[in-house]
Backbone as CSV, one residue per row, in Angstrom:
resi,resn,N_x,N_y,N_z,CA_x,CA_y,CA_z,C_x,C_y,C_z
1,MET,38.557,111.204,73.339,40.418,109.913,74.055,38.710,109.174,74.323
2,LYS,39.744,107.837,74.796,39.910,106.908,74.577,40.637,106.391,75.764
3,LYS,40.399,106.330,76.986,41.488,106.057,78.514,41.153,105.085,79.331
4,VAL,42.243,104.304,80.383,41.879,104.147,81.202,42.542,104.511,82.742
5,TYR,42.860,104.996,83.733,43.797,105.051,84.554,43.564,103.774,85.829
6,TYR,44.734,102.705,85.761,44.096,101.964,86.914,45.711,102.009,87.302
7,LEU,45.750,100.645,88.506,46.351,100.472,88.822,46.582,98.394,88.829
8,LYS,47.927,97.890,88.407,47.335,96.200,87.188,47.570,95.800,88.805
9,THR,48.272,96.539,90.176,48.581,95.547,90.905,46.571,95.564,91.937
10,CYS,46.263,96.144,91.433,44.906,96.099,91.809,44.098,95.352,91.373
11,SER,43.706,94.057,92.272,42.586,93.458,91.752,41.333,94.254,91.358
12,THR,40.601,94.509,91.882,39.479,94.706,91.956,39.835,95.994,90.036
13,CYS,40.577,96.751,90.027,40.883,97.019,88.387,40.949,96.228,87.358
14,VAL,41.694,95.579,87.729,42.413,94.262,87.149,40.924,93.570,86.676
15,ARG,39.976,93.562,87.369,38.956,92.349,86.940,37.644,92.812,86.598
16,ILE,37.231,94.586,86.685,36.418,95.782,86.297,37.192,95.928,84.313
17,LEU,38.441,95.644,84.050,39.200,95.731,83.035,38.581,94.328,82.557
18,LYS,38.594,93.064,82.909,37.881,92.019,81.418,37.063,91.962,81.478
19,GLU,35.946,92.686,82.939,34.526,92.834,82.529,34.731,93.757,81.351
20,LEU,34.369,94.732,80.834,34.930,95.458,80.057,35.048,95.311,78.959
21,ASN,35.973,94.529,78.996,36.884,93.866,77.528,36.257,95.478,76.134
22,LEU,37.722,95.479,76.751,37.915,96.969,76.072,38.065,97.088,74.302
23,PRO,37.639,97.987,73.798,38.296,97.318,72.590,39.560,98.834,73.129
24,SER,40.241,97.977,71.441,41.895,98.539,71.376,42.157,99.394,71.306
25,GLU,41.542,100.527,70.752,41.256,102.156,70.576,41.934,102.597,72.236
26,PHE,41.871,101.894,73.604,41.344,102.382,74.674,43.429,102.434,75.359
27,VAL,43.202,103.190,75.983,44.835,103.644,76.381,44.820,102.875,77.447
28,LEU,45.867,102.468,78.285,45.292,101.813,79.652,46.824,102.762,80.251
29,GLN,46.925,103.214,81.734,48.189,104.370,82.314,47.800,103.399,83.387
30,ASP,48.606,102.566,83.926,48.736,102.121,85.017,49.537,103.970,85.656
31,ILE,48.916,103.946,86.697,48.647,104.956,87.211,50.572,104.988,88.468
32,LYS,50.718,103.735,88.641,51.982,103.845,89.731,53.553,103.650,89.326
33,THR,53.403,103.192,87.825,54.575,103.263,87.208,54.447,104.361,86.176
34,GLU,53.361,105.130,85.543,53.710,106.118,84.735,52.083,107.177,86.044
35,ALA,53.145,108.486,85.998,52.091,109.177,87.649,50.746,110.324,85.851
36,ILE,50.427,110.573,87.285,49.286,111.690,86.410,49.999,112.324,86.317
37,THR,49.653,113.771,84.891,50.708,114.659,84.458,49.893,115.609,85.293
38,VAL,49.899,116.937,85.383,48.887,118.164,86.057,47.533,118.199,84.975
39,LYS,48.543,118.288,83.336,47.054,118.517,82.227,46.572,117.625,82.227
40,GLN,46.563,116.143,82.641,45.667,114.836,82.693,44.480,114.878,84.034
41,LEU,45.378,115.264,84.745,44.377,115.694,86.114,43.125,116.278,85.620
42,LYS,43.673,118.019,84.882,42.885,118.591,84.580,41.616,118.610,83.478
43,GLU,42.828,117.352,82.638,41.451,116.485,82.156,39.975,116.105,82.463
44,MET,40.379,115.533,83.460,39.700,114.921,84.271,38.499,115.549,85.229
45,LYS,39.389,116.480,85.436,38.762,117.404,86.391,37.505,118.399,85.321
46,ALA,38.074,118.679,84.024,37.183,118.490,83.181,35.337,118.708,82.920
47,LEU,35.577,116.486,83.078,34.848,116.026,82.266,34.421,115.384,83.912
48,ALA,35.207,115.222,85.562,34.361,114.947,86.282,33.635,116.084,87.909
49,GLY,34.525,117.532,86.809,33.310,118.969,87.399,34.149,119.268,88.766
50,SER,34.970,118.469,89.388,35.740,118.766,91.208,36.785,117.380,90.426
51,TYR,37.649,118.061,91.664,38.811,117.423,91.668,38.553,116.090,93.138
52,GLU,37.293,116.587,93.784,37.146,116.211,95.075,36.571,114.394,94.417
53,ALA,35.461,114.510,92.805,34.909,113.726,92.585,35.984,112.895,91.466
54,LEU,36.731,112.968,91.521,38.553,112.176,91.598,38.974,111.824,93.067
55,PHE,39.000,112.229,94.009,39.476,111.848,94.851,39.128,110.235,96.169
56,SER,39.953,109.830,96.045,39.323,108.478,96.676,39.789,108.662,98.551
57,LYS,38.611,108.664,99.316,38.820,108.125,100.679,38.520,107.411,100.988
58,ARG,38.859,106.393,100.495,38.329,104.961,101.018,40.568,104.577,100.965
59,SER,41.680,105.386,100.046,42.701,105.226,100.541,43.313,105.589,101.684
60,LYS,43.873,104.210,101.997,45.217,103.692,103.341,45.491,105.432,103.725
61,LEU,46.245,106.543,103.096,46.861,107.601,103.941,46.078,108.391,103.257
62,TYR,45.098,108.556,103.081,43.549,109.185,103.576,44.003,109.026,104.912
63,LYS,43.558,107.611,105.936,43.212,107.883,106.959,44.301,107.665,107.873
64,GLU,45.085,107.465,107.411,47.252,107.525,107.688,47.194,108.931,108.407
65,MET,47.202,110.219,107.044,46.865,111.373,107.200,45.733,112.202,107.598
66,ASP,45.394,111.563,108.348,43.845,112.167,109.329,43.326,113.017,108.430
67,LEU,43.039,113.082,107.012,42.806,113.964,106.263,40.467,113.894,106.603
68,LYS,40.878,112.876,106.831,39.035,113.233,107.166,38.515,114.477,108.280
69,ASN,40.186,114.818,109.092,39.474,115.929,110.018,40.076,117.053,110.133
70,GLN,40.362,117.417,108.236,40.655,118.639,107.717,39.967,119.330,106.602
71,LYS,39.210,120.085,107.063,38.803,120.728,105.989,39.722,121.300,104.802
72,LEU,39.789,120.501,103.576,39.930,120.363,102.517,39.014,120.771,101.387
73,GLU,39.904,121.384,100.317,39.256,122.674,99.255,39.736,121.994,98.315
74,GLU,39.712,122.542,96.721,39.415,121.500,95.466,41.307,121.432,95.482
75,ARG,41.958,122.521,95.681,43.502,122.778,95.746,43.789,121.368,95.986
76,ASP,43.429,121.653,97.374,43.741,120.096,98.775,43.692,118.632,98.167
77,TYR,42.634,118.487,96.861,41.689,117.099,96.431,43.653,117.022,95.480
78,LYS,43.436,118.154,94.587,44.586,117.979,92.942,45.852,118.040,93.291
79,HIS,46.257,118.538,94.787,47.699,118.512,95.509,48.267,116.742,95.294
80,TYR,46.504,116.629,96.754,47.043,115.129,96.748,47.067,113.658,95.915
81,ILE,46.365,114.487,94.971,46.252,113.328,93.871,46.930,113.279,93.206
82,LEU,47.886,114.132,92.237,49.385,114.580,92.621,50.329,113.714,93.263
83,GLU,50.397,114.418,94.452,51.558,113.891,95.142,50.988,112.018,94.832
84,HIS,50.410,111.221,95.276,50.695,110.150,95.155,49.380,109.312,94.469
85,TYR,49.711,108.325,94.387,48.535,107.794,93.256,47.120,107.714,93.869
86,THR,47.623,106.502,95.289,46.694,106.159,95.509,45.377,106.732,96.094
87,PHE,44.875,108.116,96.047,44.719,109.675,96.527,42.716,109.574,94.827
88,LEU,44.056,108.885,93.785,42.332,109.114,93.013,42.207,107.542,92.866
89,SER,40.759,108.281,93.305,39.538,107.077,92.937,40.156,106.153,91.682
90,ARG,39.946,104.275,91.685,40.662,104.101,89.991,39.071,103.255,90.289
91,PRO,39.397,103.026,89.089,40.063,102.859,87.535,38.886,104.192,87.768
92,VAL,39.701,105.275,86.291,38.669,106.315,86.109,38.933,106.001,84.835
93,ILE,37.481,105.517,83.868,37.676,105.784,82.702,37.032,106.307,81.616
94,ILE,37.977,106.879,80.569,37.133,107.872,79.784,36.800,107.175,78.994
95,ALA,35.653,107.661,77.992,35.374,107.050,77.042,34.530,108.600,75.781
96,ASP,35.927,109.119,75.208,35.005,110.455,74.474,34.842,111.527,75.699
97,GLU,33.117,111.984,75.917,33.186,113.299,76.396,32.815,112.694,78.126
98,ASN,32.536,110.912,77.827,32.159,110.315,79.434,33.174,110.438,80.570
99,ILE,33.359,110.083,82.071,33.919,109.968,82.433,33.047,109.334,83.227
100,PHE,34.407,107.758,83.737,33.488,106.778,85.257,34.326,106.750,86.061
101,ILE,34.382,107.022,87.503,35.118,107.103,88.726,34.516,106.375,89.505
102,GLY,35.652,105.549,89.825,35.166,104.185,90.776,35.037,102.827,90.183
103,ASN,34.389,102.028,91.240,34.926,100.310,90.777,32.607,99.905,91.667
104,SER,32.151,101.476,92.038,30.704,100.549,92.626,29.869,100.414,90.669
105,LYS,29.614,99.493,91.259,28.354,98.439,90.492,27.804,99.193,89.198
106,SER,27.481,100.359,89.434,26.830,101.270,88.891,27.751,102.614,87.530
107,VAL,28.944,102.046,88.565,29.493,102.914,87.565,29.984,102.002,86.621
108,VAL,30.088,100.925,87.136,31.123,99.884,86.032,29.596,99.713,84.957
109,GLU,28.694,99.601,85.427,27.303,99.095,84.601,27.287,100.365,83.651
110,ALA,27.130,101.819,83.618,27.298,102.789,82.908,28.322,102.616,82.026
111,ALA,29.740,102.567,82.644,30.896,102.588,81.560,31.084,101.497,80.810
112,LYS,30.344,100.359,81.015,29.732,99.180,80.041,29.871,99.447,78.906
113,ALA,28.120,99.918,78.652,26.858,100.591,78.333,27.097,101.734,77.872
114,ALA,28.516,102.550,78.372,29.260,104.099,76.916,29.894,103.077,76.398
115,ILE,30.725,102.295,76.465,31.832,101.501,75.788,30.966,100.374,74.334
116,ASN,29.629,99.630,75.342,29.680,98.979,74.030,28.505,99.739,73.374
């Protein structure tokens, strides 16, 4: 599978997509207009190892809901990611059996190396 979950309204996601110069076989999914399905999230978890790895603790809602002061478990991370797209750490790039989560320089460089 070759897929990218991103937000087209996120300037960081857009910049990373331009930087990656993705081949045409990659499918892009704007998670705001096309919600993540349970099946898609399970596929991401299988590659990432946990729902927590996919969860963004930098989300505005994470702070607003005071989730950092709660004991979250895997089922909670899954629930929140499915409930609101901002809880998914973005972008999530899947290149065959490899998954790259987030926008750190090292993640983007690793994705670039795997794709090209």
